[in-house]
C-alpha positions in Angstrom: -99.9 105.7 -147.4 -103.6 106.7 -148.1 -104.8 109.8 -149.9 -105.9 111.1 -146.4 -102.6 110.8 -145.0 -101.0 112.5 -148.0 -103.3 115.5 -147.5 -102.8 115.4 -143.6 -99.0 115.5 -144.0 -99.1 118.1 -146.6 -101.2 120.3 -144.5 -99.0 119.8 -141.3 -95.7 120.5 -143.3 -97.2 123.6 -144.9 -98.5 125.0 -141.5 -95.0 124.3 -140.1 -93.5 126.3 -143.0 -95.7 129.2 -142.2 -95.2 129.0 -138.4 -91.5 129.0 -138.9 -91.8 132.2 -140.9 -93.9 133.9 -138.3 -91.3 132.8 -135.6 -88.4 134.3 -137.7 -90.3 137.4 -138.1 -90.7 137.8 -134.3 -86.9 138.0 -134.0 -86.5 140.8 -136.5 -85.5 144.0 -134.8 -88.0 146.8 -135.5 -88.1 150.1 -133.7 -90.1 148.6 -130.9 -88.8 146.6 -127.9 -90.0 143.0 -127.6 -88.7 140.2 -125.4 -88.8 137.8 -128.4 -85.9 139.9 -129.9 -83.4 138.5 -127.3 -85.0 135.5 -125.6 -83.3 132.9 -127.9 -79.7 134.5 -127.4 -77.3 131.6 -126.4 -75.6 132.1 -123.1 -72.8 130.2 -121.6 -74.0 129.5 -118.0 -73.5 126.7 -115.5 -71.1 124.8 -117.8 -73.5 124.6 -120.8 -75.1 126.7 -123.5 -78.6 128.0 -122.4 -81.2 130.4 -123.9 -81.4 133.8 -122.3 -85.1 133.3 -121.5 -84.1 130.3 -119.3 -81.7 132.5 -117.2 -83.3 136.0 -116.9 -86.6 137.7 -116.7 -87.0 139.6 -119.9 -89.4 142.7 -119.8 -90.2 145.7 -121.9 -90.7 148.4 -119.3 -90.7 151.0 -122.1 -91.8 151.0 -125.7 -88.2 151.4 -126.8 -86.3 149.5 -124.1 -86.2 145.9 -123.1 -84.5 144.7 -119.8 -83.1 141.4 -118.4 -83.1 140.9 -114.6 -80.6 138.5 -113.0 -79.9 137.7 -109.3 -76.2 138.5 -109.2 -74.0 141.0 -110.9 -71.7 138.3 -112.0 -74.4 136.6 -114.0 -75.2 140.0 -115.4 -71.7 140.2 -116.8 -72.1 136.9 -118.5 -75.5 138.0 -120.0 -74.1 141.2 -121.1 -71.2 139.4 -123.0 -73.7 137.1 -124.7 -76.0 139.9 -125.7 -72.9 141.8 -127.0 -71.7 138.9 -129.0 -75.0 138.1 -130.5 -76.1 139.6 -133.9 -79.0 141.6 -132.7 -77.1 144.9 -133.1 -78.0 146.4 -129.7 -75.4 147.5 -127.0 -76.4 146.2 -123.7 -76.1 148.6 -120.7 -75.5 147.1 -117.3 -77.0 148.6 -114.1 -76.3 146.3 -111.3 -78.5 143.2 -111.7 -80.5 144.8 -114.6 -79.3 144.8 -118.2 -81.0 147.5 -120.3 -81.3 147.1 -124.1 -82.2 150.5 -125.7 -83.7 150.1 -129.1 -82.5 152.8 -131.4 -84.9 154.4 -133.9 -84.9 153.0 -137.4 -83.3 155.1 -140.1 -85.0 155.1 -143.6 -82.2 153.0 -145.0 -82.6 150.5 -142.2 -86.4 150.4 -142.8 -85.9 149.6 -146.5 -83.5 146.8 -145.5 -85.9 145.5 -143.1 -88.7 145.3 -145.7 -86.3 143.7 -148.1 -85.3 141.0 -145.6 -88.9 140.3 -144.5 -90.0 139.9 -148.1 -87.0 137.4 -148.5 -88.1 135.5 -145.5 -91.7 135.3 -146.8 -90.5 134.1 -150.2 -88.4 131.4 -148.5 -91.5 130.3 -146.7 -93.4 130.1 -150.0 -90.6 128.1 -151.5 -90.9 125.5 -148.6 -94.7 125.4 -149.0 -94.3 124.6 -152.7 -91.8 121.9 -152.0 -94.3 120.3 -149.6 -96.9 120.5 -152.5 -94.4 118.8 -154.7 -93.6 116.1 -152.3 -97.4 115.4 -151.6 -98.1 115.2 -155.3 -95.3 112.9 -155.8 -96.6 110.5 -153.2 -100.0 110.8 -154.8 -98.6 109.8 -158.1 -96.9 106.8 -156.6 -100.2 105.7 -155.2 -101.7 106.0 -158.7 -98.7 104.0 -160.2 -99.2 101.3 -157.6 -103.0 101.0 -158.5 -104.0 102.2 -155.0 -105.5 105.3 -156.5 -107.7 106.0 -159.5 -107.1 108.8 -162.0 -110.1 110.7 -160.5 -108.7 110.1 -157.0 -105.3 111.5 -158.2 -107.1 114.6 -159.6 -109.1 115.2 -156.3 -105.8 115.1 -154.4 -104.1 117.5 -156.7 -107.0 120.0 -156.3 -107.0 119.5 -152.5 -103.2 119.9 -152.3 -103.4 123.1 -154.5 -106.0 124.5 -152.1 -103.8 123.8 -149.2 -100.8 125.5 -151.1 -102.9 128.5 -152.0 -104.1 128.9 -148.4 -100.4 128.6 -147.0 -99.0 131.0 -149.6 -101.8 133.5 -148.9 -101.0 133.3 -145.1 -97.3 133.9 -145.7 -98.1 136.9 -148.0 -100.6 138.4 -145.6 -98.2 138.0 -142.5 -95.3 139.5 -144.5 -97.4 142.5 -145.8 -98.8 143.1 -142.2 -95.2 142.9 -140.8 -93.5 145.3 -143.4 
């Protein structure tokens, strides 16, 4: 492995950590309706587990209501059961082929819990970024030990990896602050 490969892998893994955090944030239930809230709910259909977004058209016709549209009422019952069994905390309402998901307003206590969980998700992302930094620095030290890298080269890699780490941690902090 070369110094460039170490930096490239560190950057990719740090970006994945931040992207994962952003994806997790999208599934958090705020007071606003969003298709991402329910699109990854697992539904037992056609003899296998499928994601809701593969089975139904998910829309947000109103700011505080999402809806899922299916072709038959029997499928609507299956989707309703899956939504009810999921941990999103919303009771689905069936209206023929359409399932409505009314989003209740957030209480002050729920808002505080939400901010707390968002901060925890952001901290978990920062921990993953720091683990990626540690891994990259360990690889660079192996190159130094094997003689493929000079002391100055190791210092340069350490500086570059720290810059990547700072950039990724800043992204996770900025994203979590904007979300909460």
